mmCIF file as Biopython writes it, N, C-alpha, C and O atoms, coordinates in Angstrom:
data_model
#
loop_
_atom_site.group_PDB
_atom_site.id
_atom_site.type_symbol
_atom_site.label_atom_id
_atom_site.label_alt_id
_atom_site.label_comp_id
_atom_site.label_asym_id
_atom_site.label_entity_id
_atom_site.label_seq_id
_atom_site.pdbx_PDB_ins_code
_atom_site.Cartn_x
_atom_site.Cartn_y
_atom_site.Cartn_z
_atom_site.occupancy
_atom_site.B_iso_or_equiv
_atom_site.auth_seq_id
_atom_site.auth_asym_id
_atom_site.pdbx_PDB_model_num
ATOM 1   N N  . MET A ? 1  ? -0.542  10.314  11.034  1.0 0.0 1  A 1 
ATOM 2   C CA . MET A ? 1  ? 0.501   9.899   10.192  1.0 0.0 1  A 1 
ATOM 3   C C  . MET A ? 1  ? 0.131   10.010  8.716   1.0 0.0 1  A 1 
ATOM 4   O O  . MET A ? 1  ? -0.876  9.472   8.255   1.0 0.0 1  A 1 
ATOM 5   N N  . GLU A ? 2  ? 0.978   10.721  8.005   1.0 0.0 2  A 1 
ATOM 6   C CA . GLU A ? 2  ? 0.727   10.756  6.502   1.0 0.0 2  A 1 
ATOM 7   C C  . GLU A ? 2  ? 1.353   9.679   5.862   1.0 0.0 2  A 1 
ATOM 8   O O  . GLU A ? 2  ? 2.532   9.419   6.105   1.0 0.0 2  A 1 
ATOM 9   N N  . ILE A ? 3  ? 0.627   8.966   4.996   1.0 0.0 3  A 1 
ATOM 10  C CA . ILE A ? 3  ? 1.113   7.909   4.198   1.0 0.0 3  A 1 
ATOM 11  C C  . ILE A ? 3  ? 1.630   8.361   2.854   1.0 0.0 3  A 1 
ATOM 12  O O  . ILE A ? 3  ? 0.908   8.998   2.087   1.0 0.0 3  A 1 
ATOM 13  N N  . THR A ? 4  ? 2.909   8.029   2.558   1.0 0.0 4  A 1 
ATOM 14  C CA . THR A ? 4  ? 3.589   8.550   1.362   1.0 0.0 4  A 1 
ATOM 15  C C  . THR A ? 4  ? 3.950   7.404   0.469   1.0 0.0 4  A 1 
ATOM 16  O O  . THR A ? 4  ? 3.885   6.238   0.860   1.0 0.0 4  A 1 
ATOM 17  N N  . LYS A ? 5  ? 4.316   7.734   -0.693  1.0 0.0 5  A 1 
ATOM 18  C CA . LYS A ? 5  ? 4.756   6.815   -1.791  1.0 0.0 5  A 1 
ATOM 19  C C  . LYS A ? 5  ? 5.929   5.927   -1.426  1.0 0.0 5  A 1 
ATOM 20  O O  . LYS A ? 5  ? 6.085   4.803   -1.902  1.0 0.0 5  A 1 
ATOM 21  N N  . ASP A ? 6  ? 6.764   6.514   -0.531  1.0 0.0 6  A 1 
ATOM 22  C CA . ASP A ? 6  ? 7.978   5.764   -0.167  1.0 0.0 6  A 1 
ATOM 23  C C  . ASP A ? 6  ? 7.812   4.785   0.993   1.0 0.0 6  A 1 
ATOM 24  O O  . ASP A ? 6  ? 8.690   3.993   1.337   1.0 0.0 6  A 1 
ATOM 25  N N  . MET A ? 7  ? 6.634   4.902   1.558   1.0 0.0 7  A 1 
ATOM 26  C CA . MET A ? 7  ? 6.386   3.948   2.749   1.0 0.0 7  A 1 
ATOM 27  C C  . MET A ? 7  ? 6.375   2.405   2.322   1.0 0.0 7  A 1 
ATOM 28  O O  . MET A ? 7  ? 5.825   2.025   1.288   1.0 0.0 7  A 1 
ATOM 29  N N  . LEU A ? 8  ? 6.956   1.652   3.110   1.0 0.0 8  A 1 
ATOM 30  C CA . LEU A ? 8  ? 6.923   0.248   2.690   1.0 0.0 8  A 1 
ATOM 31  C C  . LEU A ? 8  ? 5.627   -0.329  3.163   1.0 0.0 8  A 1 
ATOM 32  O O  . LEU A ? 8  ? 5.118   0.055   4.216   1.0 0.0 8  A 1 
ATOM 33  N N  . ILE A ? 9  ? 5.070   -1.267  2.386   1.0 0.0 9  A 1 
ATOM 34  C CA . ILE A ? 9  ? 3.814   -1.864  2.632   1.0 0.0 9  A 1 
ATOM 35  C C  . ILE A ? 9  ? 3.819   -2.461  4.063   1.0 0.0 9  A 1 
ATOM 36  O O  . ILE A ? 9  ? 2.875   -2.243  4.822   1.0 0.0 9  A 1 
ATOM 37  N N  . GLY A ? 10 ? 4.859   -3.199  4.422   1.0 0.0 10 A 1 
ATOM 38  C CA . GLY A ? 10 ? 4.966   -3.848  5.735   1.0 0.0 10 A 1 
ATOM 39  C C  . GLY A ? 10 ? 4.871   -2.915  6.894   1.0 0.0 10 A 1 
ATOM 40  O O  . GLY A ? 10 ? 4.276   -3.218  7.928   1.0 0.0 10 A 1 
ATOM 41  N N  . GLU A ? 11 ? 5.531   -1.657  6.681   1.0 0.0 11 A 1 
ATOM 42  C CA . GLU A ? 11 ? 5.512   -0.572  7.596   1.0 0.0 11 A 1 
ATOM 43  C C  . GLU A ? 11 ? 4.085   -0.014  7.799   1.0 0.0 11 A 1 
ATOM 44  O O  . GLU A ? 11 ? 3.620   0.230   8.912   1.0 0.0 11 A 1 
ATOM 45  N N  . LEU A ? 12 ? 3.423   0.169   6.623   1.0 0.0 12 A 1 
ATOM 46  C CA . LEU A ? 12 ? 2.059   0.734   6.650   1.0 0.0 12 A 1 
ATOM 47  C C  . LEU A ? 12 ? 1.072   -0.218  7.309   1.0 0.0 12 A 1 
ATOM 48  O O  . LEU A ? 12 ? 0.144   0.232   7.981   1.0 0.0 12 A 1 
ATOM 49  N N  . ILE A ? 13 ? 1.252   -1.538  7.130   1.0 0.0 13 A 1 
ATOM 50  C CA . ILE A ? 13 ? 0.267   -2.475  7.783   1.0 0.0 13 A 1 
ATOM 51  C C  . ILE A ? 13 ? 0.536   -2.569  9.292   1.0 0.0 13 A 1 
ATOM 52  O O  . ILE A ? 13 ? -0.392  -2.702  10.089  1.0 0.0 13 A 1 
ATOM 53  N N  . ARG A ? 14 ? 1.800   -2.499  9.662   1.0 0.0 14 A 1 
ATOM 54  C CA . ARG A ? 14 ? 2.101   -2.480  11.050  1.0 0.0 14 A 1 
ATOM 55  C C  . ARG A ? 14 ? 1.548   -1.248  11.765  1.0 0.0 14 A 1 
ATOM 56  O O  . ARG A ? 14 ? 1.030   -1.354  12.877  1.0 0.0 14 A 1 
ATOM 57  N N  . ASN A ? 15 ? 1.652   -0.135  11.157  1.0 0.0 15 A 1 
ATOM 58  C CA . ASN A ? 15 ? 1.220   1.158   11.808  1.0 0.0 15 A 1 
ATOM 59  C C  . ASN A ? 15 ? -0.234  1.490   11.611  1.0 0.0 15 A 1 
ATOM 60  O O  . ASN A ? 15 ? -0.837  2.214   12.403  1.0 0.0 15 A 1 
ATOM 61  N N  . LYS A ? 16 ? -0.814  0.934   10.503  1.0 0.0 16 A 1 
ATOM 62  C CA . LYS A ? 16 ? -2.257  1.229   10.205  1.0 0.0 16 A 1 
ATOM 63  C C  . LYS A ? 16 ? -2.901  -0.017  9.662   1.0 0.0 16 A 1 
ATOM 64  O O  . LYS A ? 16 ? -3.186  -0.076  8.466   1.0 0.0 16 A 1 
ATOM 65  N N  . PRO A ? 17 ? -3.147  -1.034  10.495  1.0 0.0 17 A 1 
ATOM 66  C CA . PRO A ? 17 ? -3.730  -2.282  9.977   1.0 0.0 17 A 1 
ATOM 67  C C  . PRO A ? 17 ? -4.993  -2.098  9.193   1.0 0.0 17 A 1 
ATOM 68  O O  . PRO A ? 17 ? -5.255  -2.924  8.319   1.0 0.0 17 A 1 
ATOM 69  N N  . GLU A ? 18 ? -5.743  -1.166  9.406   1.0 0.0 18 A 1 
ATOM 70  C CA . GLU A ? 18 ? -7.019  -0.933  8.786   1.0 0.0 18 A 1 
ATOM 71  C C  . GLU A ? 18 ? -6.838  -0.592  7.218   1.0 0.0 18 A 1 
ATOM 72  O O  . GLU A ? 18 ? -7.775  -0.644  6.421   1.0 0.0 18 A 1 
ATOM 73  N N  . ALA A ? 19 ? -5.529  -0.239  6.879   1.0 0.0 19 A 1 
ATOM 74  C CA . ALA A ? 19 ? -5.201  0.144   5.515   1.0 0.0 19 A 1 
ATOM 75  C C  . ALA A ? 19 ? -5.253  -1.180  4.546   1.0 0.0 19 A 1 
ATOM 76  O O  . ALA A ? 19 ? -5.331  -1.052  3.325   1.0 0.0 19 A 1 
ATOM 77  N N  . VAL A ? 20 ? -5.205  -2.428  5.171   1.0 0.0 20 A 1 
ATOM 78  C CA . VAL A ? 20 ? -5.294  -3.623  4.364   1.0 0.0 20 A 1 
ATOM 79  C C  . VAL A ? 20 ? -6.544  -3.584  3.544   1.0 0.0 20 A 1 
ATOM 80  O O  . VAL A ? 20 ? -6.488  -3.921  2.362   1.0 0.0 20 A 1 
ATOM 81  N N  . GLU A ? 21 ? -7.639  -3.206  4.073   1.0 0.0 21 A 1 
ATOM 82  C CA . GLU A ? 21 ? -8.965  -3.149  3.325   1.0 0.0 21 A 1 
ATOM 83  C C  . GLU A ? 21 ? -8.833  -2.321  2.141   1.0 0.0 21 A 1 
ATOM 84  O O  . GLU A ? 21 ? -9.294  -2.729  1.075   1.0 0.0 21 A 1 
ATOM 85  N N  . THR A ? 22 ? -8.226  -1.150  2.225   1.0 0.0 22 A 1 
ATOM 86  C CA . THR A ? 22 ? -8.019  -0.242  1.082   1.0 0.0 22 A 1 
ATOM 87  C C  . THR A ? 22 ? -7.076  -0.808  0.091   1.0 0.0 22 A 1 
ATOM 88  O O  . THR A ? 22 ? -7.340  -0.701  -1.107  1.0 0.0 22 A 1 
ATOM 89  N N  . LEU A ? 23 ? -6.046  -1.375  0.473   1.0 0.0 23 A 1 
ATOM 90  C CA . LEU A ? 23 ? -5.064  -2.072  -0.412  1.0 0.0 23 A 1 
ATOM 91  C C  . LEU A ? 23 ? -5.731  -3.092  -1.214  1.0 0.0 23 A 1 
ATOM 92  O O  . LEU A ? 23 ? -5.598  -3.130  -2.438  1.0 0.0 23 A 1 
ATOM 93  N N  . MET A ? 24 ? -6.498  -3.980  -0.511  1.0 0.0 24 A 1 
ATOM 94  C CA . MET A ? 24 ? -7.177  -5.039  -1.172  1.0 0.0 24 A 1 
ATOM 95  C C  . MET A ? 24 ? -8.235  -4.544  -2.193  1.0 0.0 24 A 1 
ATOM 96  O O  . MET A ? 24 ? -8.410  -5.114  -3.270  1.0 0.0 24 A 1 
ATOM 97  N N  . ARG A ? 25 ? -8.894  -3.509  -1.815  1.0 0.0 25 A 1 
ATOM 98  C CA . ARG A ? 25 ? -9.910  -2.810  -2.696  1.0 0.0 25 A 1 
ATOM 99  C C  . ARG A ? 25 ? -9.206  -2.268  -4.000  1.0 0.0 25 A 1 
ATOM 100 O O  . ARG A ? 25 ? -9.836  -2.118  -5.047  1.0 0.0 25 A 1 
ATOM 101 N N  . PHE A ? 26 ? -8.008  -2.013  -3.889  1.0 0.0 26 A 1 
ATOM 102 C CA . PHE A ? 26 ? -7.291  -1.451  -5.066  1.0 0.0 26 A 1 
ATOM 103 C C  . PHE A ? 26 ? -6.626  -2.536  -5.821  1.0 0.0 26 A 1 
ATOM 104 O O  . PHE A ? 26 ? -5.989  -2.249  -6.834  1.0 0.0 26 A 1 
ATOM 105 N N  . GLY A ? 27 ? -6.723  -3.768  -5.407  1.0 0.0 27 A 1 
ATOM 106 C CA . GLY A ? 27 ? -6.216  -4.926  -6.149  1.0 0.0 27 A 1 
ATOM 107 C C  . GLY A ? 27 ? -4.859  -5.426  -5.624  1.0 0.0 27 A 1 
ATOM 108 O O  . GLY A ? 27 ? -4.194  -6.217  -6.294  1.0 0.0 27 A 1 
ATOM 109 N N  . MET A ? 28 ? -4.476  -5.002  -4.516  1.0 0.0 28 A 1 
ATOM 110 C CA . MET A ? 28 ? -3.209  -5.546  -3.937  1.0 0.0 28 A 1 
ATOM 111 C C  . MET A ? 28 ? -3.491  -6.767  -3.017  1.0 0.0 28 A 1 
ATOM 112 O O  . MET A ? 28 ? -3.457  -6.676  -1.790  1.0 0.0 28 A 1 
ATOM 113 N N  . GLY A ? 29 ? -3.766  -7.896  -3.676  1.0 0.0 29 A 1 
ATOM 114 C CA . GLY A ? 29 ? -4.095  -9.048  -2.928  1.0 0.0 29 A 1 
ATOM 115 C C  . GLY A ? 29 ? -2.933  -9.757  -2.209  1.0 0.0 29 A 1 
ATOM 116 O O  . GLY A ? 29 ? -3.160  -10.640 -1.381  1.0 0.0 29 A 1 
ATOM 117 N N  . CYS A ? 30 ? -1.741  -9.380  -2.516  1.0 0.0 30 A 1 
ATOM 118 C CA . CYS A ? 30 ? -0.526  -10.127 -2.057  1.0 0.0 30 A 1 
ATOM 119 C C  . CYS A ? 30 ? 0.022   -9.439  -0.797  1.0 0.0 30 A 1 
ATOM 120 O O  . CYS A ? 30 ? 1.232   -9.433  -0.570  1.0 0.0 30 A 1 
ATOM 121 N N  . ILE A ? 31 ? -0.838  -8.880  -0.009  1.0 0.0 31 A 1 
ATOM 122 C CA . ILE A ? 31 ? -0.375  -8.103  1.132   1.0 0.0 31 A 1 
ATOM 123 C C  . ILE A ? 31 ? 0.429   -8.942  2.155   1.0 0.0 31 A 1 
ATOM 124 O O  . ILE A ? 31 ? 1.296   -8.392  2.835   1.0 0.0 31 A 1 
ATOM 125 N N  . GLY A ? 32 ? 0.159   -10.272 2.280   1.0 0.0 32 A 1 
ATOM 126 C CA . GLY A ? 32 ? 0.872   -11.129 3.193   1.0 0.0 32 A 1 
ATOM 127 C C  . GLY A ? 32 ? 2.123   -11.744 2.560   1.0 0.0 32 A 1 
ATOM 128 O O  . GLY A ? 32 ? 2.860   -12.436 3.262   1.0 0.0 32 A 1 
ATOM 129 N N  . CYS A ? 33 ? 2.398   -11.532 1.290   1.0 0.0 33 A 1 
ATOM 130 C CA . CYS A ? 33 ? 3.588   -12.120 0.715   1.0 0.0 33 A 1 
ATOM 131 C C  . CYS A ? 33 ? 4.823   -11.482 1.206   1.0 0.0 33 A 1 
ATOM 132 O O  . CYS A ? 33 ? 4.833   -10.281 1.477   1.0 0.0 33 A 1 
ATOM 133 N N  . PRO A ? 34 ? 5.926   -12.274 1.339   1.0 0.0 34 A 1 
ATOM 134 C CA . PRO A ? 34 ? 7.137   -11.715 1.968   1.0 0.0 34 A 1 
ATOM 135 C C  . PRO A ? 34 ? 7.784   -10.477 1.235   1.0 0.0 34 A 1 
ATOM 136 O O  . PRO A ? 34 ? 8.376   -9.582  1.839   1.0 0.0 34 A 1 
ATOM 137 N N  . SER A ? 35 ? 7.612   -10.522 -0.109  1.0 0.0 35 A 1 
ATOM 138 C CA . SER A ? 35 ? 8.146   -9.304  -0.781  1.0 0.0 35 A 1 
ATOM 139 C C  . SER A ? 35 ? 7.468   -8.026  -0.516  1.0 0.0 35 A 1 
ATOM 140 O O  . SER A ? 35 ? 8.045   -6.948  -0.656  1.0 0.0 35 A 1 
ATOM 141 N N  . SER A ? 36 ? 6.208   -8.142  -0.121  1.0 0.0 36 A 1 
ATOM 142 C CA . SER A ? 36 ? 5.454   -6.879  0.173   1.0 0.0 36 A 1 
ATOM 143 C C  . SER A ? 36 ? 5.961   -6.171  1.451   1.0 0.0 36 A 1 
ATOM 144 O O  . SER A ? 36 ? 5.632   -5.006  1.675   1.0 0.0 36 A 1 
ATOM 145 N N  . GLN A ? 37 ? 6.769   -6.875  2.301   1.0 0.0 37 A 1 
ATOM 146 C CA . GLN A ? 37 ? 7.278   -6.276  3.490   1.0 0.0 37 A 1 
ATOM 147 C C  . GLN A ? 37 ? 8.463   -5.358  3.185   1.0 0.0 37 A 1 
ATOM 148 O O  . GLN A ? 37 ? 8.836   -4.504  3.989   1.0 0.0 37 A 1 
ATOM 149 N N  . MET A ? 38 ? 9.046   -5.562  1.988   1.0 0.0 38 A 1 
ATOM 150 C CA . MET A ? 38 ? 10.169  -4.679  1.622   1.0 0.0 38 A 1 
ATOM 151 C C  . MET A ? 38 ? 9.900   -3.803  0.325   1.0 0.0 38 A 1 
ATOM 152 O O  . MET A ? 38 ? 10.797  -3.221  -0.285  1.0 0.0 38 A 1 
ATOM 153 N N  . GLU A ? 39 ? 8.640   -3.781  -0.003  1.0 0.0 39 A 1 
ATOM 154 C CA . GLU A ? 39 ? 8.172   -3.070  -1.237  1.0 0.0 39 A 1 
ATOM 155 C C  . GLU A ? 39 ? 7.517   -1.753  -0.865  1.0 0.0 39 A 1 
ATOM 156 O O  . GLU A ? 39 ? 6.666   -1.724  0.024   1.0 0.0 39 A 1 
ATOM 157 N N  . SER A ? 40 ? 7.886   -0.680  -1.510  1.0 0.0 40 A 1 
ATOM 158 C CA . SER A ? 40 ? 7.164   0.642   -1.281  1.0 0.0 40 A 1 
ATOM 159 C C  . SER A ? 40 ? 5.783   0.689   -1.920  1.0 0.0 40 A 1 
ATOM 160 O O  . SER A ? 40 ? 5.484   -0.107  -2.810  1.0 0.0 40 A 1 
ATOM 161 N N  . LEU A ? 41 ? 4.948   1.604   -1.479  1.0 0.0 41 A 1 
ATOM 162 C CA . LEU A ? 41 ? 3.716   1.774   -2.109  1.0 0.0 41 A 1 
ATOM 163 C C  . LEU A ? 41 ? 3.831   2.133   -3.552  1.0 0.0 41 A 1 
ATOM 164 O O  . LEU A ? 41 ? 3.019   1.702   -4.369  1.0 0.0 41 A 1 
ATOM 165 N N  . GLU A ? 42 ? 4.852   2.935   -3.893  1.0 0.0 42 A 1 
ATOM 166 C CA . GLU A ? 42 ? 5.059   3.362   -5.205  1.0 0.0 42 A 1 
ATOM 167 C C  . GLU A ? 42 ? 5.388   2.175   -6.173  1.0 0.0 42 A 1 
ATOM 168 O O  . GLU A ? 42 ? 4.856   2.054   -7.277  1.0 0.0 42 A 1 
ATOM 169 N N  . GLU A ? 43 ? 6.367   1.261   -5.628  1.0 0.0 43 A 1 
ATOM 170 C CA . GLU A ? 43 ? 6.712   0.071   -6.401  1.0 0.0 43 A 1 
ATOM 171 C C  . GLU A ? 43 ? 5.532   -0.898  -6.631  1.0 0.0 43 A 1 
ATOM 172 O O  . GLU A ? 43 ? 5.341   -1.416  -7.732  1.0 0.0 43 A 1 
ATOM 173 N N  . ALA A ? 44 ? 4.734   -1.130  -5.538  1.0 0.0 44 A 1 
ATOM 174 C CA . ALA A ? 44 ? 3.674   -1.955  -5.601  1.0 0.0 44 A 1 
ATOM 175 C C  . ALA A ? 44 ? 2.592   -1.462  -6.553  1.0 0.0 44 A 1 
ATOM 176 O O  . ALA A ? 44 ? 2.027   -2.255  -7.306  1.0 0.0 44 A 1 
ATOM 177 N N  . ALA A ? 45 ? 2.293   -0.143  -6.530  1.0 0.0 45 A 1 
ATOM 178 C CA . ALA A ? 45 ? 1.389   0.458   -7.466  1.0 0.0 45 A 1 
ATOM 179 C C  . ALA A ? 45 ? 1.754   0.276   -8.927  1.0 0.0 45 A 1 
ATOM 180 O O  . ALA A ? 45 ? 0.933   0.025   -9.809  1.0 0.0 45 A 1 
ATOM 181 N N  . MET A ? 46 ? 3.067   0.426   -9.107  1.0 0.0 46 A 1 
ATOM 182 C CA . MET A ? 46 ? 3.597   0.264   -10.491 1.0 0.0 46 A 1 
ATOM 183 C C  . MET A ? 46 ? 3.402   -1.152  -10.990 1.0 0.0 46 A 1 
ATOM 184 O O  . MET A ? 46 ? 2.904   -1.410  -12.086 1.0 0.0 46 A 1 
ATOM 185 N N  . VAL A ? 47 ? 3.823   -2.051  -10.122 1.0 0.0 47 A 1 
ATOM 186 C CA . VAL A ? 47 ? 3.701   -3.546  -10.492 1.0 0.0 47 A 1 
ATOM 187 C C  . VAL A ? 47 ? 2.279   -3.886  -10.727 1.0 0.0 47 A 1 
ATOM 188 O O  . VAL A ? 47 ? 2.007   -4.611  -11.683 1.0 0.0 47 A 1 
ATOM 189 N N  . HIS A ? 48 ? 1.350   -3.440  -9.957  1.0 0.0 48 A 1 
ATOM 190 C CA . HIS A ? 48 ? -0.042  -3.803  -10.073 1.0 0.0 48 A 1 
ATOM 191 C C  . HIS A ? 48 ? -0.886  -2.945  -10.985 1.0 0.0 48 A 1 
ATOM 192 O O  . HIS A ? 48 ? -2.090  -3.166  -11.124 1.0 0.0 48 A 1 
ATOM 193 N N  . GLY A ? 49 ? -0.178  -1.848  -11.680 1.0 0.0 49 A 1 
ATOM 194 C CA . GLY A ? 49 ? -0.946  -0.980  -12.539 1.0 0.0 49 A 1 
ATOM 195 C C  . GLY A ? 49 ? -1.972  -0.173  -11.879 1.0 0.0 49 A 1 
ATOM 196 O O  . GLY A ? 49 ? -3.050  0.041   -12.433 1.0 0.0 49 A 1 
ATOM 197 N N  . ILE A ? 50 ? -1.664  0.320   -10.630 1.0 0.0 50 A 1 
ATOM 198 C CA . ILE A ? 50 ? -2.586  1.118   -9.895  1.0 0.0 50 A 1 
ATOM 199 C C  . ILE A ? 50 ? -2.253  2.565   -9.888  1.0 0.0 50 A 1 
ATOM 200 O O  . ILE A ? 50 ? -1.063  2.877   -9.835  1.0 0.0 50 A 1 
ATOM 201 N N  . ASP A ? 51 ? -3.165  3.480   -9.935  1.0 0.0 51 A 1 
ATOM 202 C CA . ASP A ? 51 ? -2.896  4.875   -9.946  1.0 0.0 51 A 1 
ATOM 203 C C  . ASP A ? 51 ? -2.441  5.272   -8.496  1.0 0.0 51 A 1 
ATOM 204 O O  . ASP A ? 51 ? -3.224  5.242   -7.546  1.0 0.0 51 A 1 
ATOM 205 N N  . LEU A ? 52 ? -1.129  5.644   -8.388  1.0 0.0 52 A 1 
ATOM 206 C CA . LEU A ? 52 ? -0.536  5.928   -7.055  1.0 0.0 52 A 1 
ATOM 207 C C  . LEU A ? 52 ? -1.223  7.047   -6.375  1.0 0.0 52 A 1 
ATOM 208 O O  . LEU A ? 52 ? -1.477  6.954   -5.174  1.0 0.0 52 A 1 
ATOM 209 N N  . GLU A ? 53 ? -1.536  8.075   -7.041  1.0 0.0 53 A 1 
ATOM 210 C CA . GLU A ? 53 ? -2.169  9.266   -6.482  1.0 0.0 53 A 1 
ATOM 211 C C  . GLU A ? 53 ? -3.579  8.902   -5.854  1.0 0.0 53 A 1 
ATOM 212 O O  . GLU A ? 53 ? -3.927  9.371   -4.770  1.0 0.0 53 A 1 
ATOM 213 N N  . GLN A ? 54 ? -4.312  8.101   -6.542  1.0 0.0 54 A 1 
ATOM 214 C CA . GLN A ? 54 ? -5.614  7.684   -6.009  1.0 0.0 54 A 1 
ATOM 215 C C  . GLN A ? 54 ? -5.484  6.817   -4.844  1.0 0.0 54 A 1 
ATOM 216 O O  . GLN A ? 54 ? -6.280  6.895   -3.908  1.0 0.0 54 A 1 
ATOM 217 N N  . LEU A ? 55 ? -4.443  5.933   -4.867  1.0 0.0 55 A 1 
ATOM 218 C CA . LEU A ? 55 ? -4.231  4.996   -3.748  1.0 0.0 55 A 1 
ATOM 219 C C  . LEU A ? 55 ? -3.845  5.803   -2.537  1.0 0.0 55 A 1 
ATOM 220 O O  . LEU A ? 55 ? -4.342  5.553   -1.439  1.0 0.0 55 A 1 
ATOM 221 N N  . LEU A ? 56 ? -2.942  6.793   -2.725  1.0 0.0 56 A 1 
ATOM 222 C CA . LEU A ? 56 ? -2.492  7.558   -1.512  1.0 0.0 56 A 1 
ATOM 223 C C  . LEU A ? 56 ? -3.706  8.384   -0.935  1.0 0.0 56 A 1 
ATOM 224 O O  . LEU A ? 56 ? -3.908  8.480   0.275   1.0 0.0 56 A 1 
ATOM 225 N N  . LYS A ? 57 ? -4.441  8.929   -1.827  1.0 0.0 57 A 1 
ATOM 226 C CA . LYS A ? 57 ? -5.636  9.783   -1.386  1.0 0.0 57 A 1 
ATOM 227 C C  . LYS A ? 57 ? -6.470  8.869   -0.535  1.0 0.0 57 A 1 
ATOM 228 O O  . LYS A ? 57 ? -6.792  9.248   0.590   1.0 0.0 57 A 1 
ATOM 229 N N  . ALA A ? 58 ? -6.862  7.636   -1.007  1.0 0.0 58 A 1 
ATOM 230 C CA . ALA A ? 58 ? -7.708  6.759   -0.316  1.0 0.0 58 A 1 
ATOM 231 C C  . ALA A ? 58 ? -7.126  6.349   1.031   1.0 0.0 58 A 1 
ATOM 232 O O  . ALA A ? 58 ? -7.863  6.284   2.015   1.0 0.0 58 A 1 
ATOM 233 N N  . LEU A ? 59 ? -5.787  6.062   1.108   1.0 0.0 59 A 1 
ATOM 234 C CA . LEU A ? 59 ? -5.125  5.611   2.254   1.0 0.0 59 A 1 
ATOM 235 C C  . LEU A ? 59 ? -5.059  6.693   3.308   1.0 0.0 59 A 1 
ATOM 236 O O  . LEU A ? 59 ? -5.068  6.408   4.506   1.0 0.0 59 A 1 
ATOM 237 N N  . ASN A ? 60 ? -4.988  8.013   2.833   1.0 0.0 60 A 1 
ATOM 238 C CA . ASN A ? 60 ? -4.802  9.096   3.727   1.0 0.0 60 A 1 
ATOM 239 C C  . ASN A ? 60 ? -6.223  9.720   4.183   1.0 0.0 60 A 1 
ATOM 240 O O  . ASN A ? 60 ? -6.284  10.668  4.966   1.0 0.0 60 A 1 
ATOM 241 N N  . ALA A ? 61 ? -7.348  9.105   3.625   1.0 0.0 61 A 1 
ATOM 242 C CA . ALA A ? 61 ? -8.610  9.650   3.923   1.0 0.0 61 A 1 
ATOM 243 C C  . ALA A ? 61 ? -9.058  9.338   5.355   1.0 0.0 61 A 1 
ATOM 244 O O  . ALA A ? 61 ? -10.143 9.748   5.766   1.0 0.0 61 A 1 
#
């Protein structure tokens, strides 16, 4: 499964629970908050000041 910028964080976590470790490493500590379930990776990266391309590369590794 390729992880894309449009994927919702909730969807990612349901389909690839091991991605939580990568998200936390990039500074997304609010994985469990309700809004993260409806937020795309692109939106979350923007809010947290994270380089989206680096995040996607790490998640797809």
